[in-house]
N, C-alpha and C positions, 0 to 999 in steps of 0.2 A: 420495744425495743426494746433492756434494760442498758445498766448503762448504771458504772461505781463511782461514784461519789474518793477516792484518793486523799490520804489526810498523809500527812507524817510521813507515819509510819507502815504506807502501804498498805492498810487493811481495805476492804472493801465497806463500804454499809450507805450498805441500802442503797435503794431506788433516788435516782435526781432528774429532778422535769428537763423532760426529753422536745424539743424541740426537730422539725426534721432537718436544718440547714441552719447554722451557725455564717455568715455569708452575711448579715448584715450588723449592725447596731444597734438593729432595734431589736437584733433579737439575740442577742450577748444582754442588754442590758435587764432583758426579759429573762434569758437565764439565772443574771447571780442577783436581781434583783431582791430575792425575799431570804440571800444569805446576805449585802449588805445590809438588808435592811433590819436583821437583825439586832445591828451595831450603829447603827448610825454616827455616832460620836470619834469613831475611831477612821484614818485612812489605812484603806485593803489593798491588798492587790494580788489583784485572782488569775490562776497560767487555766487556761482552758485548751484543751488538747483534743483534735483532730483528726483524724483521717481522710485520704482522701476525699468524701464525698461532700468532708467541709461537717458531718458528725457531728455532735462528740461525744468526747471514749471516757473522758473524766476529766472535772476543775479540780484542783490545788490550790488552799491559798498557802501563802508565797511568799506576806512578806504586813506583819499587821502591827503598824503606828500610832501615830498621835491624830494633834487634830490636824495636825498639816504633813503633814511628811510622812514617808516608813520603810525601808530601810530596801532596797533591792540585790535574792545575792545569784544573780545570771549564773551558777555552779546551779542550783539547786533548778532553776527552773526549766534550763534544759533538760538537766540526769532525770526530772519525772515529764521529759515531753520525754525521750530516751524508752526511759521504764514503763511508763505508757505506750511508749507506741506510735509518736503521737507524728502528720504525715504533714503537719501546721499547727502555727499552739496561733491562740487571741490570748493577749496578755489587757486584762482589766484590771483599772483602783477606783474608788469615790472617791471626794471631794467634797468630805461634807460639811464644805462650808457651806459646801449646790454648789458654784462657779468653777464650770468643768470648761475655762479656758490651761489650756498646758503653762506651766512654766516651763521654763529653763531648764531646769533641772528632771523636768517631766521628755523633755522634745533628743537632749543627751538621753538619756535611759532609750527613749525609746528606736534612736540612730545603731546605740550600743548592743540593743537584744534585735537591731532585724542586721548591724556584723558578724553579731557568733550567729542567729542564726542562718545565716548563709558562708559559709567556714566548716557548721553541723551538719548544712544540708534541708534541715531544719527548716523552714521556710517560718518568716513572726505572720504572720495572716493583716492582725492588725490590734492595736492599742486604742482602749476608747477609753473613755476617762467620762465616771458617773459621779453626776449631779444633778443640781433642781431640774435638768435638759443631761445631753449628751455632746460627747462631743473625738473624734474618730478620727486619729492619723489615718488614715488609709481612703475616705470618708474625703476627706481637708488632701487628696493629691500629695501625703506627707512621708508612705509607703504603698510600693508600689506594689 
């Protein structure tokens, strides 16, 4: 199955790794690991667009920050999701420090993403923080 990598310009950029489904944080980490490893010293926020079978239909780098923070543009996240025809979205970002404990800002961003997604009818399936290990808001019961 071919899926495309979406950039801010919406140009297709070849094939991206495909997993059957991205319904677990382990699969999300495996799906993004190569991209995050290209620039591990800068915080990156990724959007993964999913179809109704939880298969990835695109991924977009939606935020690039410093060692310990990135700006989250909610309108860009949902704009990309809508243009990709996503049924659900998962967001993920890395913590270059290796500590994947969510900050207060991470928790606020997740709550706002879920609220925006509910209003738009595009469910936020998970928010995964990748460090030396990972943290999944869904697995911890913070996203229903």
